[in-house]
N, C-alpha and C positions, 0 to 999 in steps of 0.2 A: 502493498499499498504507499503511494505518494506521502511524505511528509508534506504538510501545512505552509505553506508559507506565511511569513510576517512580514506585514507591509509599515512603513510609516504611517501613521495618525494622521489623515489627513483634517488639514485646520483651512479656514477660511479669512485670507489675509485681510480683507479690508473689515469684516469685524474685529478683529487683532487690532487694527490700526486705530481704529474708533472713527471711522471716514461716513459723511455722512452723505456725501454727493459724489460721484463719479465723473471729472470733466472728460469730455473729448479733449480737451486743447492736452491732458497727460500722459503723454503715451508713455511714460516712465508705469505707471500704474496698468496702462493694458496691455501692456508686453506680456504680463505674465497669464493675460488669458490667448494668446494666440499662438501657432506654431509658426515651426523656422518657414511655413508658406503661407503667412499671417490667415491661417485659418481659424474659427473661434473655435478654443476649447472647449468641450463639453464640463458638465461642472461635477462629473463622477471620476474625472479626471485633475480638477484643479485644487477640488475642495470649494470651491465657492458656496457660499449663502445662494438660496433662491432670490431674493432682494437684490445683493450685490449681481448676479449674474446677470437677472434680466437688466439693470441698471449696465453693466460692463458690455450687452451687446448692443445696446440702445447709445451710448457711446462712442463704441468699436465703427457703428455705421455710420453714424454724424462724421464721425475723424476719417471715415470713407469718402463721404462725399462731400467733405472740404478737400481733400487730397492731401491727409496729414499719413492717412495710411493707405498701401495700396490694394486694389481691391484683386487680384491678379500678380501673383510672381510667375514670372519664365522660371519655366517644367526643367532647360537645360542649363541656366545659371543661376545657381541657387548660390544662393549667399553663406558664408557659414555663421553669421551675425548679422542677423534683416537689422537689426538697430542700430547698427554702427553712423548710418547714415541720418539716423534722425534726430 
């Protein structure tokens, strides 16, 4: 029988930091919920609470609309750290 793996407990970064509102202009906060191809990470992977996940999604969509975060990343030219240009 396979041993059960123990993972680190997931926690909400935004609840712990006691953030009231997530602003779309603060890309430093948003980068934790984006993958290397700028896709929005699900709650089960990031550990954010439902309230903050909804705020993060809205902020990411607004940041994409204002062109702070790209919609699509070129799959042939994937950058190691996509946030160094921001």
